[in-house]
C-alpha positions in Angstrom: -74.1 45.4 2.3 -77.4 44.4 0.8 -79.3 45.2 4.0 -77.7 48.7 4.1 -78.8 49.3 0.5 -82.4 48.1 1.3 -82.5 50.5 4.2 -81.2 53.4 2.0 -83.9 52.7 -0.6 -86.6 52.5 2.0 -85.4 55.8 3.6 -85.2 57.5 0.1 -88.7 56.2 -0.7 -90.1 57.7 2.5 -88.3 61.1 2.3 -86.8 62.2 -1.0 -89.1 60.3 -3.4 -92.3 60.5 -1.3 -93.8 63.2 -3.4 -92.5 61.9 -6.7 -94.9 59.8 -8.7 -94.5 58.2 -12.1 -97.7 57.5 -14.1 -97.7 55.2 -17.0 -97.3 58.0 -19.5 -94.1 59.1 -17.8 -92.7 55.6 -17.7 -93.4 55.2 -21.5 -91.8 58.5 -22.3 -88.7 57.6 -20.3 -88.4 54.2 -21.9 -88.9 55.6 -25.4 -86.1 58.2 -24.8 -83.8 55.5 -23.5 -84.5 53.4 -26.6 -83.9 56.4 -29.0 -80.6 57.3 -27.4 -78.0 55.5 -29.4 -74.6 54.8 -27.9 -71.9 56.7 -29.7 -69.5 53.8 -29.5 -72.1 51.5 -31.2 -72.6 54.0 -34.0 -68.8 54.4 -34.4 -68.2 50.7 -34.6 -71.1 50.2 -37.0 -69.9 52.9 -39.4 -66.3 51.5 -39.3 -67.5 47.9 -39.8 -69.6 49.0 -42.8 -66.7 50.9 -44.3 -64.5 47.8 -44.5 -65.9 47.7 -48.0 -66.3 50.8 -50.1 -69.6 52.6 -49.6 -71.2 55.9 -50.6 -72.8 58.1 -47.9 -76.2 57.2 -49.1 -75.5 53.4 -48.9 -74.1 53.9 -45.5 -77.2 55.6 -44.2 -79.4 52.8 -45.6 -77.2 50.1 -44.0 -77.1 51.9 -40.6 -80.9 52.1 -40.7 -80.9 48.4 -41.3 -78.9 48.0 -38.1 -81.5 50.0 -36.2 -79.4 53.2 -36.1 -81.8 56.1 -37.0 -79.7 59.0 -35.8 -78.8 60.1 -39.3 -82.2 59.7 -41.0 -83.3 63.3 -40.8 -79.8 64.8 -40.5 -77.4 63.2 -42.9 -75.1 66.2 -42.4 -73.9 64.7 -39.1 -72.8 61.5 -40.8 -70.9 63.4 -43.6 -69.2 65.6 -40.9 -68.2 62.4 -39.1 -66.9 60.8 -42.3 -65.0 64.0 -43.2 -63.4 64.0 -39.7 -62.3 60.4 -40.2 -60.9 61.2 -43.6 -59.0 64.2 -42.2 -57.5 62.1 -39.4 -56.3 59.6 -41.9 -58.6 56.6 -41.2 -60.5 56.6 -44.5 -59.6 56.6 -48.2 -62.0 58.4 -50.4 -62.5 58.7 -54.1 -64.9 60.4 -56.4 -66.4 58.4 -59.3 -67.4 59.8 -62.7 -70.9 60.7 -61.5 -69.4 63.0 -58.7 -70.3 60.6 -56.0 -67.9 60.2 -53.1 -67.0 56.7 -51.9 -65.5 55.9 -48.5 -63.4 53.0 -47.3 -61.3 52.2 -44.3 -57.5 52.3 -44.9 -55.0 50.3 -42.9 -54.9 52.9 -40.1 -58.8 52.8 -39.9 -58.8 49.0 -39.8 -56.4 49.0 -36.9 -58.6 51.5 -35.1 -61.7 49.4 -35.7 -60.0 46.3 -34.3 -58.8 48.2 -31.3 -62.3 49.6 -30.6 -63.9 46.2 -31.1 -61.5 44.7 -28.5 -62.2 47.4 -26.0 -64.0 45.4 -23.2 -65.6 48.3 -21.3 -67.6 50.7 -23.4 -67.0 54.3 -22.3 -68.7 57.4 -23.5 -66.8 59.2 -26.2 -64.4 56.2 -26.6 -63.8 57.3 -30.2 -62.1 60.5 -29.0 -60.0 58.5 -26.6 -59.0 55.9 -29.2 -58.0 58.6 -31.7 -55.9 60.4 -29.1 -53.9 57.4 -28.1 
């Protein structure tokens, strides 16, 4: 099998990719894009793990940044939409304090979903949707 793959690669190099060149700038751009792309499952699990203890949205953004997740830095609205969706689906308990700041925390249903998602051995794209629908 390895020999067939080597021949395929050689053939592709000679035909399909013969006119394709990657300079160092292209390589760096591709690597940066890969590094910036954050796996949705990783973000989901990080948010759920952080919400085992009660947090505000602001605290959550800071803690996610500490974990290297920068998706919400310039667009916190995405995070609040995600939190609202989890609340509507019954995975979070929320409360407003006297200063009109909303606090989020996993409830029992959310804790079960977190455990289930942590045990999932093969990460799949959009696993959150699949987990919720089961």
